[in-house]
Structure formats: structure tokens, C-alpha cells
All heavy atoms as a GROMACS GRO file, in nm:
protein
  638
    1MET      N    1   6.965  11.816   1.280
    1MET     CA    2   6.988  11.686   1.222
    1MET      C    3   7.134  11.646   1.249
    1MET      O    4   7.224  11.728   1.239
    1MET     CB    5   6.961  11.689   1.072
    1MET     CG    6   6.979  11.555   1.008
    1MET     SD    7   6.945  11.552   0.832
    1MET     CE    8   6.771  11.584   0.831
    2VAL      N    9   7.152  11.517   1.284
    2VAL     CA   10   7.285  11.464   1.312
    2VAL      C   11   7.299  11.331   1.239
    2VAL      O   12   7.208  11.249   1.239
    2VAL     CB   13   7.307  11.442   1.463
    2VAL    CG1   14   7.442  11.379   1.490
    2VAL    CG2   15   7.295  11.575   1.538
    3LYS      N   16   7.413  11.310   1.177
    3LYS     CA   17   7.444  11.184   1.108
    3LYS      C   18   7.539  11.105   1.197
    3LYS      O   19   7.640  11.158   1.245
    3LYS     CB   20   7.512  11.217   0.975
    3LYS     CG   21   7.563  11.099   0.899
    3LYS     CD   22   7.450  11.036   0.826
    3LYS     CE   23   7.499  10.939   0.722
    3LYS     NZ   24   7.387  10.872   0.661
    4ALA      N   25   7.508  10.977   1.220
    4ALA     CA   26   7.595  10.892   1.302
    4ALA      C   27   7.566  10.745   1.273
    4ALA      O   28   7.461  10.712   1.216
    4ALA     CB   29   7.571  10.921   1.451
    5PHE      N   30   7.656  10.659   1.310
    5PHE     CA   31   7.642  10.514   1.308
    5PHE      C   32   7.649  10.448   1.170
    5PHE      O   33   7.646  10.326   1.162
    5PHE     CB   34   7.513  10.467   1.377
    5PHE     CG   35   7.514  10.485   1.526
    5PHE    CD1   36   7.450  10.592   1.585
    5PHE    CD2   37   7.581  10.395   1.607
    5PHE    CE1   38   7.451  10.608   1.723
    5PHE    CE2   39   7.583  10.411   1.744
    5PHE     CZ   40   7.517  10.518   1.803
    6ASN      N   41   7.660  10.521   1.060
    6ASN     CA   42   7.652  10.456   0.929
    6ASN      C   43   7.781  10.388   0.885
    6ASN      O   44   7.781  10.320   0.784
    6ASN     CB   45   7.606  10.554   0.822
    6ASN     CG   46   7.714  10.652   0.783
    6ASN    OD1   47   7.763  10.725   0.868
    6ASN    ND2   48   7.752  10.653   0.657
    7THR      N   49   7.888  10.401   0.961
    7THR     CA   50   8.013  10.335   0.923
    7THR      C   51   8.039  10.209   1.006
    7THR      O   52   8.148  10.153   1.001
    7THR     CB   53   8.134  10.431   0.938
    7THR    OG1   54   8.146  10.469   1.074
    7THR    CG2   55   8.118  10.554   0.850
    8ILE      N   56   7.938  10.165   1.081
    8ILE     CA   57   7.956  10.052   1.173
    8ILE      C   58   7.860   9.939   1.134
    8ILE      O   59   7.739   9.959   1.126
    8ILE     CB   60   7.928  10.093   1.319
    8ILE    CG1   61   8.012  10.215   1.356
    8ILE    CG2   62   7.953   9.977   1.413
    8ILE    CD1   63   7.970  10.279   1.486
    9PHE      N   64   7.914   9.820   1.114
    9PHE     CA   65   7.830   9.704   1.089
    9PHE      C   66   7.760   9.665   1.218
    9PHE      O   67   7.816   9.675   1.328
    9PHE     CB   68   7.913   9.586   1.036
    9PHE     CG   69   7.974   9.612   0.902
    9PHE    CD1   70   8.112   9.621   0.887
    9PHE    CD2   71   7.894   9.627   0.790
    9PHE    CE1   72   8.168   9.644   0.763
    9PHE    CE2   73   7.950   9.651   0.665
    9PHE     CZ   74   8.087   9.660   0.651
   10ARG      N   75   7.635   9.619   1.206
   10ARG     CA   76   7.550   9.590   1.322
   10ARG      C   77   7.618   9.496   1.421
   10ARG      O   78   7.622   9.522   1.541
   10ARG     CB   79   7.417   9.529   1.277
   10ARG     CG   80   7.328   9.487   1.393
   10ARG     CD   81   7.207   9.407   1.346
   10ARG     NE   82   7.240   9.296   1.260
   10ARG     CZ   83   7.280   9.175   1.302
   10ARG    NH1   84   7.290   9.150   1.431
   10ARG    NH2   85   7.308   9.080   1.216
   11HIS      N   86   7.671   9.385   1.375
   11HIS     CA   87   7.726   9.288   1.471
   11HIS      C   88   7.854   9.339   1.537
   11HIS      O   89   7.885   9.299   1.649
   11HIS     CB   90   7.745   9.150   1.407
   11HIS     CG   91   7.861   9.140   1.315
   11HIS    ND1   92   7.859   9.191   1.188
   11HIS    CD2   93   7.983   9.089   1.334
   11HIS    CE1   94   7.976   9.169   1.132
   11HIS    NE2   95   8.054   9.108   1.218
   12VAL      N   96   7.927   9.430   1.474
   12VAL     CA   97   8.043   9.492   1.539
   12VAL      C   98   7.994   9.582   1.652
   12VAL      O   99   8.052   9.585   1.761
   12VAL     CB  100   8.129   9.572   1.438
   12VAL    CG1  101   8.237   9.652   1.508
   12VAL    CG2  102   8.189   9.478   1.334
   13LEU      N  103   7.886   9.652   1.628
   13LEU     CA  104   7.826   9.738   1.730
   13LEU      C  105   7.778   9.654   1.849
   13LEU      O  106   7.794   9.692   1.964
   13LEU     CB  107   7.711   9.818   1.671
   13LEU     CG  108   7.644   9.921   1.759
   13LEU    CD1  109   7.744  10.026   1.806
   13LEU    CD2  110   7.531   9.989   1.683
   14GLU      N  111   7.722   9.538   1.820
   14GLU     CA  112   7.673   9.450   1.926
   14GLU      C  113   7.786   9.389   2.009
   14GLU      O  114   7.772   9.369   2.129
   14GLU     CB  115   7.590   9.337   1.867
   14GLU     CG  116   7.458   9.382   1.808
   14GLU     CD  117   7.386   9.272   1.731
   14GLU    OE1  118   7.448   9.169   1.700
   14GLU    OE2  119   7.268   9.290   1.702
   15LYS      N  120   7.900   9.360   1.945
   15LYS     CA  121   8.007   9.287   2.013
   15LYS      C  122   8.124   9.374   2.058
   15LYS      O  123   8.199   9.334   2.146
   15LYS     CB  124   8.062   9.178   1.919
   15LYS     CG  125   7.964   9.070   1.888
   15LYS     CD  126   8.025   8.968   1.796
   15LYS     CE  127   7.925   8.860   1.763
   15LYS     NZ  128   7.982   8.758   1.675
   16GLY      N  129   8.143   9.488   1.995
   16GLY     CA  130   8.262   9.566   2.023
   16GLY      C  131   8.233   9.704   2.078
   16GLY      O  132   8.121   9.734   2.117
   17ARG      N  133   8.334   9.785   2.078
   17ARG     CA  134   8.325   9.923   2.123
   17ARG      C  135   8.383  10.015   2.016
   17ARG      O  136   8.485  10.080   2.037
   17ARG     CB  137   8.401   9.941   2.255
   17ARG     CG  138   8.342   9.863   2.370
   17ARG     CD  139   8.219   9.934   2.423
   17ARG     NE  140   8.162   9.864   2.536
   17ARG     CZ  141   8.044   9.802   2.531
   17ARG    NH1  142   7.976   9.797   2.420
   17ARG    NH2  143   7.996   9.744   2.637
   18PRO      N  144   8.318  10.019   1.899
   18PRO     CA  145   8.373  10.100   1.789
   18PRO      C  146   8.357  10.250   1.814
   18PRO      O  147   8.272  10.293   1.892
   18PRO     CB  148   8.291  10.056   1.668
   18PRO     CG  149   8.160  10.016   1.727
   18PRO     CD  150   8.193   9.954   1.861
   19ASP      N  151   8.441  10.327   1.746
   19ASP     CA  152   8.423  10.472   1.744
   19ASP      C  153   8.300  10.504   1.658
   19ASP      O  154   8.271  10.433   1.563
   19ASP     CB  155   8.544  10.541   1.680
   19ASP     CG  156   8.669  10.533   1.766
   19ASP    OD1  157   8.656  10.516   1.889
   19ASP    OD2  158   8.779  10.546   1.711
   20VAL      N  159   8.229  10.610   1.696
   20VAL     CA  160   8.111  10.652   1.620
   20VAL      C  161   8.137  10.793   1.568
   20VAL      O  162   8.150  10.887   1.646
   20VAL     CB  163   7.984  10.650   1.708
   20VAL    CG1  164   7.863  10.694   1.626
   20VAL    CG2  165   7.962  10.511   1.767
   21PHE      N  166   8.148  10.806   1.437
   21PHE     CA  167   8.169  10.935   1.374
   21PHE      C  168   8.035  11.006   1.362
   21PHE      O  169   7.935  10.945   1.322
   21PHE     CB  170   8.232  10.918   1.236
   21PHE     CG  171   8.363  10.844   1.240
   21PHE    CD1  172   8.375  10.718   1.187
   21PHE    CD2  173   8.475  10.902   1.299
   21PHE    CE1  174   8.495  10.649   1.190
   21PHE    CE2  175   8.596  10.834   1.304
   21PHE     CZ  176   8.606  10.707   1.249
   22ILE      N  177   8.033  11.136   1.397
   22ILE     CA  178   7.908  11.212   1.388
   22ILE      C  179   7.932  11.344   1.315
   22ILE      O  180   8.041  11.401   1.319
   22ILE     CB  181   7.845  11.238   1.527
   22ILE    CG1  182   7.933  11.332   1.610
   22ILE    CG2  183   7.822  11.108   1.601
   22ILE    CD1  184   7.864  11.381   1.735
   23ALA      N  185   7.827  11.390   1.249
   23ALA     CA  186   7.830  11.519   1.181
   23ALA      C  187   7.695  11.587   1.203
   23ALA      O  188   7.592  11.521   1.210
   23ALA     CB  189   7.853  11.501   1.030
   24GLY      N  190   7.696  11.719   1.216
   24GLY     CA  191   7.571  11.792   1.233
   24GLY      C  192   7.594  11.940   1.248
   24GLY      O  193   7.704  11.984   1.281
   25ASP      N  194   7.489  12.018   1.223
   25ASP     CA  195   7.497  12.164   1.231
   25ASP      C  196   7.451  12.219   1.366
   25ASP      O  197   7.488  12.328   1.404
   25ASP     CB  198   7.411  12.228   1.121
   25ASP     CG  199   7.470  12.208   0.983
   25ASP    OD1  200   7.593  12.191   0.972
   25ASP    OD2  201   7.394  12.211   0.885
   26ASN      N  202   7.368  12.146   1.436
   26ASN     CA  203   7.309  12.194   1.560
   26ASN      C  204   7.389  12.142   1.679
   26ASN      O  205   7.392  12.022   1.707
   26ASN     CB  206   7.163  12.148   1.568
   26ASN     CG  207   7.092  12.199   1.690
   26ASN    OD1  208   7.129  12.167   1.802
   26ASN    ND2  209   6.988  12.277   1.669
   27ALA      N  210   7.454  12.232   1.751
   27ALA     CA  211   7.541  12.193   1.863
   27ALA      C  212   7.464  12.119   1.972
   27ALA      O  213   7.516  12.023   2.030
   27ALA     CB  214   7.610  12.317   1.922
   28GLN      N  215   7.343  12.162   2.001
   28GLN     CA  216   7.264  12.096   2.105
   28GLN      C  217   7.225  11.954   2.063
   28GLN      O  218   7.233  11.861   2.143
   28GLN     CB  219   7.138  12.178   2.135
   28GLN     CG  220   7.056  12.122   2.250
   28GLN     CD  221   6.938  12.211   2.285
   28GLN    OE1  222   6.910  12.310   2.216
   28GLN    NE2  223   6.869  12.177   2.391
   29ALA      N  224   7.187  11.937   1.937
   29ALA     CA  225   7.152  11.803   1.887
   29ALA      C  226   7.275  11.712   1.889
   29ALA      O  227   7.267  11.595   1.928
   29ALA     CB  228   7.095  11.813   1.747
   30LYS      N  229   7.391  11.767   1.847
   30LYS     CA  230   7.513  11.687   1.850
   30LYS      C  231   7.550  11.647   1.992
   30LYS      O  232   7.591  11.533   2.017
   30LYS     CB  233   7.628  11.763   1.784
   30LYS     CG  234   7.622  11.762   1.634
   30LYS     CD  235   7.721  11.856   1.569
   30LYS     CE  236   7.859  11.806   1.564
   30LYS     NZ  237   7.948  11.891   1.480
   31ALA      N  238   7.534  11.738   2.087
   31ALA     CA  239   7.564  11.707   2.227
   31ALA      C  240   7.473  11.595   2.278
   31ALA      O  241   7.519  11.506   2.351
   31ALA     CB  242   7.549  11.832   2.314
   32SER      N  243   7.347  11.596   2.239
   32SER     CA  244   7.254  11.491   2.279
   32SER      C  245   7.294  11.356   2.220
   32SER      O  246   7.293  11.254   2.290
   32SER     CB  247   7.111  11.525   2.236
   32SER     OG  248   7.064  11.638   2.304
   33VAL      N  249   7.331  11.356   2.092
   33VAL     CA  250   7.372  11.232   2.027
   33VAL      C  251   7.503  11.183   2.088
   33VAL      O  252   7.520  11.063   2.113
   33VAL     CB  253   7.383  11.250   1.874
   33VAL    CG1  254   7.446  11.129   1.807
   33VAL    CG2  255   7.245  11.278   1.815
   34GLU      N  256   7.596  11.274   2.115
   34GLU     CA  257   7.722  11.235   2.179
   34GLU      C  258   7.696  11.172   2.316
   34GLU      O  259   7.758  11.071   2.351
   34GLU     CB  260   7.815  11.354   2.192
   34GLU     CG  261   7.875  11.398   2.061
   34GLU     CD  262   7.960  11.525   2.073
   34GLU    OE1  263   7.954  11.593   2.178
   34GLU    OE2  264   8.031  11.555   1.976
   35ALA      N  265   7.606  11.230   2.392
   35ALA     CA  266   7.573  11.175   2.525
   35ALA      C  267   7.512  11.036   2.511
   35ALA      O  268   7.545  10.945   2.589
   35ALA     CB  269   7.477  11.268   2.598
   36PHE      N  270   7.427  11.016   2.411
   36PHE     CA  271   7.368  10.884   2.387
   36PHE      C  272   7.477  10.783   2.351
   36PHE      O  273   7.480  10.672   2.405
   36PHE     CB  274   7.263  10.892   2.276
   36PHE     CG  275   7.214  10.757   2.232
   36PHE    CD1  276   7.135  10.680   2.315
   36PHE    CD2  277   7.248  10.707   2.107
   36PHE    CE1  278   7.091  10.554   2.275
   36PHE    CE2  279   7.204  10.583   2.066
   36PHE     CZ  280   7.125  10.505   2.150
   37ILE      N  281   7.566  10.821   2.261
   37ILE     CA  282   7.675  10.733   2.219
   37ILE      C  283   7.762  10.695   2.340
   37ILE      O  284   7.795  10.578   2.359
   37ILE     CB  285   7.758  10.800   2.107
   37ILE    CG1  286   7.674  10.810   1.979
   37ILE    CG2  287   7.888  10.725   2.082
   37ILE    CD1  288   7.732  10.901   1.872
   38GLU      N  289   7.796  10.793   2.422
   38GLU     CA  290   7.876  10.767   2.542
   38GLU      C  291   7.802  10.677   2.640
   38GLU      O  292   7.863  10.593   2.707
   38GLU     CB  293   7.916  10.898   2.608
   38GLU     CG  294   8.021  10.973   2.528
   38GLU     CD  295   8.047  11.114   2.579
   38GLU    OE1  296   7.967  11.167   2.659
   38GLU    OE2  297   8.149  11.171   2.536
   39SER      N  298   7.668  10.690   2.648
   39SER     CA  299   7.589  10.606   2.739
   39SER      C  300   7.595  10.459   2.697
   39SER      O  301   7.571  10.370   2.778
   39SER     CB  302   7.444  10.654   2.746
   39SER     OG  303   7.371  10.614   2.630
   40LEU      N  304   7.628  10.435   2.570
   40LEU     CA  305   7.643  10.298   2.520
   40LEU      C  306   7.785  10.246   2.540
   40LEU      O  307   7.816  10.134   2.503
   40LEU     CB  308   7.609  10.294   2.370
   40LEU     CG  309   7.467  10.333   2.330
   40LEU    CD1  310   7.454  10.339   2.178
   40LEU    CD2  311   7.366  10.238   2.391
   41GLY      N  312   7.871  10.329   2.599
   41GLY     CA  313   8.009  10.290   2.620
   41GLY      C  314   8.095  10.306   2.497
   41GLY      O  315   8.203  10.247   2.488
   42LEU      N  316   8.050  10.387   2.402
   42LEU     CA  317   8.122  10.409   2.277
   42LEU      C  318   8.184  10.548   2.277
   42LEU      O  319   8.148  10.633   2.358
   42LEU     CB  320   8.027  10.393   2.158
   42LEU     CG  321   7.948  10.263   2.153
   42LEU    CD1  322   7.848  10.265   2.039
   42LEU    CD2  323   8.039  10.144   2.142
   43ARG      N  324   8.275  10.572   2.184
   43ARG     CA  325   8.343  10.701   2.175
   43ARG      C  326   8.291  10.778   2.053
   43ARG      O  327   8.314  10.739   1.939
   43ARG     CB  328   8.493  10.680   2.162
   43ARG     CG  329   8.571  10.810   2.155
   43ARG     CD  330   8.720  10.789   2.163
   43ARG     NE  331   8.774  10.716   2.050
   43ARG     CZ  332   8.902  10.715   2.016
   43ARG    NH1  333   8.991  10.780   2.089
   43ARG    NH2  334   8.943  10.646   1.912
   44PRO      N  335   8.221  10.892   2.076
   44PRO     CA  336   8.178  10.975   1.964
   44PRO      C  337   8.295  11.059   1.913
   44PRO      O  338   8.373  11.112   1.991
   44PRO     CB  339   8.070  11.064   2.026
   44PRO     CG  340   8.107  11.075   2.170
   44PRO     CD  341   8.174  10.943   2.205
   45LEU      N  342   8.308  11.070   1.782
   45LEU     CA  343   8.411  11.152   1.721
   45LEU      C  344   8.344  11.248   1.623
   45LEU      O  345   8.287  11.206   1.522
   45LEU     CB  346   8.515  11.066   1.649
   45LEU     CG  347   8.598  10.975   1.740
   45LEU    CD1  348   8.688  10.886   1.657
   45LEU    CD2  349   8.679  11.056   1.839
   46ASP      N  350   8.348  11.375   1.654
   46ASP     CA  351   8.284  11.480   1.576
   46ASP      C  352   8.368  11.510   1.452
   46ASP      O  353   8.483  11.549   1.462
   46ASP     CB  354   8.270  11.605   1.663
   46ASP     CG  355   8.189  11.715   1.598
   46ASP    OD1  356   8.166  11.710   1.477
   46ASP    OD2  357   8.149  11.806   1.673
   47VAL      N  358   8.309  11.490   1.333
   47VAL     CA  359   8.380  11.518   1.208
   47VAL      C  360   8.346  11.654   1.149
   47VAL      O  361   8.400  11.690   1.046
   47VAL     CB  362   8.358  11.406   1.102
   47VAL    CG1  363   8.403  11.272   1.156
   47VAL    CG2  364   8.214  11.402   1.057
   48GLY      N  365   8.254  11.728   1.212
   48GLY     CA  366   8.222  11.861   1.164
   48GLY      C  367   8.074  11.881   1.139
   48GLY      O  368   7.990  11.810   1.194
   49ASP      N  369   8.046  11.979   1.054
   49ASP     CA  370   7.906  12.014   1.029
   49ASP      C  371   7.839  11.913   0.936
   49ASP      O  372   7.900  11.816   0.892
   49ASP     CB  373   7.894  12.157   0.976
   49ASP     CG  374   7.965  12.180   0.844
   49ASP    OD1  375   7.998  12.083   0.774
   49ASP    OD2  376   7.988  12.298   0.811
   50LEU      N  377   7.712  11.937   0.906
   50LEU     CA  378   7.632  11.842   0.830
   50LEU      C  379   7.685  11.820   0.688
   50LEU      O  380   7.661  11.715   0.629
   50LEU     CB  381   7.485  11.884   0.828
   50LEU     CG  382   7.384  11.776   0.797
   50LEU    CD1  383   7.398  11.656   0.891
   50LEU    CD2  384   7.244  11.831   0.804
   51LYS      N  385   7.761  11.915   0.635
   51LYS     CA  386   7.822  11.894   0.503
   51LYS      C  387   7.913  11.772   0.505
   51LYS      O  388   7.933  11.707   0.402
   51LYS     CB  389   7.901  12.017   0.458
   51LYS     CG  390   7.815  12.136   0.422
   51LYS     CD  391   7.899  12.248   0.366
   51LYS     CE  392   7.969  12.319   0.481
   51LYS     NZ  393   8.042  12.439   0.441
   52MET      N  394   7.967  11.739   0.619
   52MET     CA  395   8.055  11.623   0.632
   52MET      C  396   7.978  11.491   0.627
   52MET      O  397   8.039  11.384   0.609
   52MET     CB  398   8.136  11.633   0.761
   52MET     CG  399   8.237  11.745   0.761
   52MET     SD  400   8.359  11.732   0.629
   52MET     CE  401   8.451  11.589   0.684
   53ALA      N  402   7.846  11.496   0.641
   53ALA     CA  403   7.765  11.373   0.631
   53ALA      C  404   7.787  11.305   0.496
   53ALA      O  405   7.787  11.182   0.488
   53ALA     CB  406   7.618  11.404   0.654
   54HIS      N  407   7.808  11.384   0.393
   54HIS     CA  408   7.836  11.330   0.260
   54HIS      C  409   7.959  11.239   0.265
   54HIS      O  410   7.962  11.131   0.206
   54HIS     CB  411   7.857  11.445   0.161
   54HIS     CG  412   7.914  11.404   0.030
   54HIS    ND1  413   7.837  11.346  -0.067
   54HIS    CD2  414   8.040  11.410  -0.017
   54HIS    CE1  415   7.915  11.319  -0.172
   54HIS    NE2  416   8.038  11.358  -0.144
   55TRP      N  417   8.062  11.281   0.337
   55TRP     CA  418   8.185  11.204   0.348
   55TRP      C  419   8.167  11.082   0.437
   55TRP      O  420   8.231  10.979   0.416
   55TRP     CB  421   8.300  11.293   0.393
   55TRP     CG  422   8.321  11.402   0.294
   55TRP    CD1  423   8.285  11.534   0.307
   55TRP    CD2  424   8.376  11.389   0.163
   55TRP    NE1  425   8.316  11.602   0.191
   55TRP    CE2  426   8.372  11.515   0.101
   55TRP    CE3  427   8.428  11.282   0.091
   55TRP    CZ2  428   8.419  11.537  -0.028
   55TRP    CZ3  429   8.474  11.304  -0.037
   55TRP    CH2  430   8.470  11.431  -0.095
   56LEU      N  431   8.079  11.092   0.537
   56LEU     CA  432   8.048  10.974   0.617
   56LEU      C  433   7.978  10.869   0.533
   56LEU      O  434   8.000  10.748   0.551
   56LEU     CB  435   7.963  11.011   0.739
   56LEU     CG  436   8.035  11.087   0.850
   56LEU    CD1  437   7.938  11.117   0.964
   56LEU    CD2  438   8.155  11.010   0.900
   57GLU      N  439   7.893  10.913   0.441
   57GLU     CA  440   7.829  10.819   0.347
   57GLU      C  441   7.937  10.747   0.266
   57GLU      O  442   7.932  10.626   0.246
   57GLU     CB  443   7.732  10.891   0.254
   57GLU     CG  444   7.605  10.937   0.321
   57GLU     CD  445   7.516  10.823   0.364
   57GLU    OE1  446   7.512  10.718   0.295
   57GLU    OE2  447   7.449  10.838   0.467
   58GLY      N  448   8.036  10.824   0.218
   58GLY     CA  449   8.146  10.764   0.142
   58GLY      C  450   8.226  10.666   0.227
   58GLY      O  451   8.268  10.561   0.178
   59ALA      N  452   8.246  10.701   0.354
   59ALA     CA  453   8.319  10.610   0.443
   59ALA      C  454   8.241  10.480   0.462
   59ALA      O  455   8.300  10.372   0.472
   59ALA     CB  456   8.345  10.678   0.578
   60GLY      N  457   8.108  10.491   0.465
   60GLY     CA  458   8.025  10.371   0.474
   60GLY      C  459   8.044  10.281   0.352
   60GLY      O  460   8.052  10.159   0.363
   61VAL      N  461   8.052  10.343   0.235
   61VAL     CA  462   8.075  10.268   0.111
   61VAL      C  463   8.214  10.201   0.116
   61VAL      O  464   8.231  10.086   0.075
   61VAL     CB  465   8.060  10.358  -0.013
   61VAL    CG1  466   8.101  10.286  -0.140
   61VAL    CG2  467   7.917  10.409  -0.024
   62VAL      N  468   8.313  10.274   0.168
   62VAL     CA  469   8.448  10.217   0.181
   62VAL      C  470   8.446  10.094   0.272
   62VAL      O  471   8.510   9.993   0.242
   62VAL     CB  472   8.548  10.323   0.233
   62VAL    CG1  473   8.679  10.260   0.276
   62VAL    CG2  474   8.572  10.428   0.126
   63THR      N  475   8.372  10.099   0.382
   63THR     CA  476   8.367   9.983   0.472
   63THR      C  477   8.306   9.862   0.402
   63THR      O  478   8.352   9.749   0.421
   63THR     CB  479   8.290  10.013   0.603
   63THR    OG1  480   8.157  10.050   0.574
   63THR    CG2  481   8.358  10.118   0.685
   64VAL      N  482   8.204   9.884   0.320
   64VAL     CA  483   8.144   9.773   0.245
   64VAL      C  484   8.245   9.716   0.146
   64VAL      O  485   8.259   9.594   0.133
   64VAL     CB  486   8.014   9.818   0.175
   64VAL    CG1  487   7.963   9.710   0.080
   64VAL    CG2  488   7.907   9.853   0.277
   65GLY      N  489   8.318   9.804   0.077
   65GLY     CA  490   8.421   9.757  -0.016
   65GLY      C  491   8.529   9.678   0.055
   65GLY      O  492   8.574   9.574   0.007
   66LEU      N  493   8.573   9.726   0.170
   66LEU     CA  494   8.674   9.654   0.249
   66LEU      C  495   8.620   9.518   0.295
   66LEU      O  496   8.692   9.418   0.292
   66LEU     CB  497   8.717   9.736   0.369
   66LEU     CG  498   8.810   9.854   0.341
   66LEU    CD1  499   8.822   9.942   0.464
   66LEU    CD2  500   8.946   9.805   0.295
   67ALA      N  501   8.495   9.516   0.337
   67ALA     CA  502   8.436   9.391   0.383
   67ALA      C  503   8.430   9.288   0.271
   67ALA      O  504   8.456   9.170   0.292
   67ALA     CB  505   8.295   9.416   0.438
   68ASN      N  506   8.400   9.333   0.150
   68ASN     CA  507   8.387   9.242   0.037
   68ASN      C  508   8.519   9.204  -0.028
   68ASN      O  509   8.529   9.100  -0.091
   68ASN     CB  510   8.294   9.302  -0.068
   68ASN     CG  511   8.151   9.307  -0.021
   68ASN    OD1  512   8.105   9.221   0.051
   68ASN    ND2  513   8.079   9.411  -0.061
   69HIS      N  514   8.619   9.289  -0.015
   69HIS     CA  515   8.742   9.266  -0.089
   69HIS      C  516   8.868   9.271  -0.003
   69HIS      O  517   8.945   9.176  -0.001
   69HIS     CB  518   8.755   9.367  -0.204
   69HIS     CG  519   8.639   9.364  -0.296
   69HIS    ND1  520   8.618   9.264  -0.388
   69HIS    CD2  521   8.534   9.449  -0.309
   69HIS    CE1  522   8.506   9.287  -0.454
   69HIS    NE2  523   8.453   9.398  -0.408
   70GLY      N  524   8.893   9.383   0.064
   70GLY     CA  525   9.019   9.401   0.136
   70GLY      C  526   9.031   9.320   0.263
   70GLY      O  527   9.128   9.248   0.284
   71VAL      N  528   8.932   9.330   0.350
   71VAL     CA  529   8.934   9.258   0.477
   71VAL      C  530   8.875   9.118   0.459
   71VAL      O  531   8.922   9.021   0.517
   71VAL     CB  532   8.857   9.337   0.587
   71VAL    CG1  533   8.848   9.259   0.716
   71VAL    CG2  534   8.923   9.473   0.609
   72GLY      N  535   8.770   9.110   0.379
   72GLY     CA  536   8.708   8.981   0.350
   72GLY      C  537   8.604   8.937   0.449
   72GLY      O  538   8.552   8.826   0.439
   73ASN      N  539   8.570   9.021   0.547
   73ASN     CA  540   8.463   8.988   0.642
   73ASN      C  541   8.408   9.117   0.702
   73ASN      O  542   8.456   9.225   0.671
   73ASN     CB  543   8.514   8.894   0.752
   73ASN     CG  544   8.625   8.955   0.834
   73ASN    OD1  545   8.608   9.061   0.895
   73ASN    ND2  546   8.740   8.890   0.836
   74LEU      N  547   8.308   9.103   0.788
   74LEU     CA  548   8.242   9.219   0.848
   74LEU      C  549   8.290   9.247   0.990
   74LEU      O  550   8.228   9.325   1.062
   74LEU     CB  551   8.090   9.197   0.850
   74LEU     CG  552   8.024   9.173   0.715
   74LEU    CD1  553   7.877   9.139   0.735
   74LEU    CD2  554   8.039   9.292   0.624
   75ASP      N  555   8.398   9.186   1.032
   75ASP     CA  556   8.443   9.195   1.171
   75ASP      C  557   8.543   9.308   1.194
   75ASP      O  558   8.649   9.288   1.253
   75ASP     CB  559   8.504   9.062   1.215
   75ASP     CG  560   8.403   8.950   1.214
   75ASP    OD1  561   8.286   8.975   1.244
   75ASP    OD2  562   8.442   8.836   1.183
   76PHE      N  563   8.510   9.428   1.149
   76PHE     CA  564   8.599   9.542   1.168
   76PHE      C  565   8.518   9.670   1.169
   76PHE      O  566   8.402   9.673   1.130
   76PHE     CB  567   8.705   9.548   1.056
   76PHE     CG  568   8.649   9.592   0.924
   76PHE    CD1  569   8.656   9.726   0.886
   76PHE    CD2  570   8.588   9.503   0.839
   76PHE    CE1  571   8.602   9.767   0.765
   76PHE    CE2  572   8.536   9.542   0.718
   76PHE     CZ  573   8.543   9.676   0.680
   77ALA      N  574   8.582   9.776   1.216
   77ALA     CA  575   8.521   9.910   1.212
   77ALA      C  576   8.632  10.012   1.189
   77ALA      O  577   8.747   9.991   1.229
   77ALA     CB  578   8.450   9.940   1.344
   78LEU      N  579   8.599  10.120   1.125
   78LEU     CA  580   8.692  10.230   1.109
   78LEU      C  581   8.707  10.297   1.246
   78LEU      O  582   8.608  10.313   1.319
   78LEU     CB  583   8.641  10.332   1.008
   78LEU     CG  584   8.613  10.279   0.867
   78LEU    CD1  585   8.556  10.390   0.781
   78LEU    CD2  586   8.738  10.221   0.805
   79SER      N  587   8.829  10.336   1.281
   79SER     CA  588   8.848  10.398   1.411
   79SER      C  589   8.972  10.487   1.410
   79SER      O  590   9.051  10.484   1.316
   79SER     CB  591   8.860  10.293   1.522
   79SER     OG  592   8.980  10.221   1.506
   80ILE      N  593   8.987  10.561   1.515
   80ILE     CA  594   9.103  10.644   1.539
   80ILE      C  595   9.177  10.582   1.656
   80ILE      O  596   9.120  10.560   1.764
   80ILE     CB  597   9.062  10.790   1.572
   80ILE    CG1  598   8.975  10.848   1.463
   80ILE    CG2  599   9.184  10.875   1.599
   80ILE    CD1  600   9.038  10.855   1.326
   81THR      N  601   9.304  10.550   1.638
   81THR     CA  602   9.376  10.482   1.744
   81THR      C  603   9.433  10.578   1.848
   81THR      O  604   9.452  10.540   1.962
   81THR     CB  605   9.491  10.396   1.688
   81THR    OG1  606   9.577  10.479   1.612
   81THR    CG2  607   9.437  10.283   1.603
   82GLU      N  608   9.459  10.703   1.809
   82GLU     CA  609   9.518  10.796   1.904
   82GLU      C  610   9.466  10.936   1.875
   82GLU      O  611   9.467  10.982   1.761
   82GLU     CB  612   9.669  10.794   1.892
   82GLU     CG  613   9.740  10.869   2.000
   82GLU     CD  614   9.891  10.850   1.992
   82GLU    OE1  615   9.936  10.739   1.964
   82GLU    OE2  616   9.962  10.949   2.013
   83LEU      N  617   9.420  11.003   1.978
   83LEU     CA  618   9.374  11.141   1.966
   83LEU      C  619   9.472  11.231   2.040
   83LEU      O  620   9.522  11.195   2.146
   83LEU     CB  621   9.234  11.158   2.026
   83LEU     CG  622   9.120  11.087   1.952
   83LEU    CD1  623   8.990  11.101   2.032
   83LEU    CD2  624   9.101  11.146   1.814
   84PRO      N  625   9.497  11.350   1.985
   84PRO     CA  626   9.585  11.442   2.057
   84PRO      C  627   9.524  11.485   2.189
   84PRO      O  628   9.403  11.493   2.203
   84PRO     CB  629   9.598  11.561   1.962
   84PRO     CG  630   9.492  11.546   1.860
   84PRO     CD  631   9.446  11.405   1.861
   85VAL      N  632   9.608  11.511   2.286
   85VAL     CA  633   9.562  11.550   2.420
   85VAL      C  634   9.531  11.697   2.424
   85VAL      O  635   9.584  11.779   2.360
   85VAL     CB  636   9.668  11.516   2.526
   85VAL    CG1  637   9.620  11.555   2.663
   85VAL    CG2  638   9.699  11.368   2.519
   0.00000   0.00000   0.00000
């Protein structure tokens, strides 16, 4: 089982190139999901094992709160601007 895509609003996914956070316990399943995400021209970011899915759910709630209050619209996505080499 792999968790992905829950921190991205649909229309941002349609119009942009957001990062996709993923979590899962099975390395082969994660590799397949990462390959799918990359085939869409998106960047998969592995957050760890399936226990981290709980935190991705929380991040999804944070995006809804930001959309309703902080940002005021749905035209954004959580992302990482720089990754270490």
C-alpha cells in the first residue's frame, strides 16, 4: 500500500507541476508509484514508511485550512524548493 496525492488540489494537479509526497512500506510498490508520478512530469518525494501516511493526512488538512484562511484560494500546493544533492 502506498499513500500519495492527498495534499494536492485537483485543479493544481491539472495546471501545474506540484511535488507529490508518498509514503509506503513496500519498496516495489513505492517504486511503481514513483515511476507513475514521474511519467506525469511530477516529482515524487518519499516521506518514509506507511506510518507517515498519518502525517500526510494532516498535511492535507493543513492545505484545506490554508485554502480557507491563510492563502484564501486553492491555487497552491505544498512543495520542497531545494533538495540536497
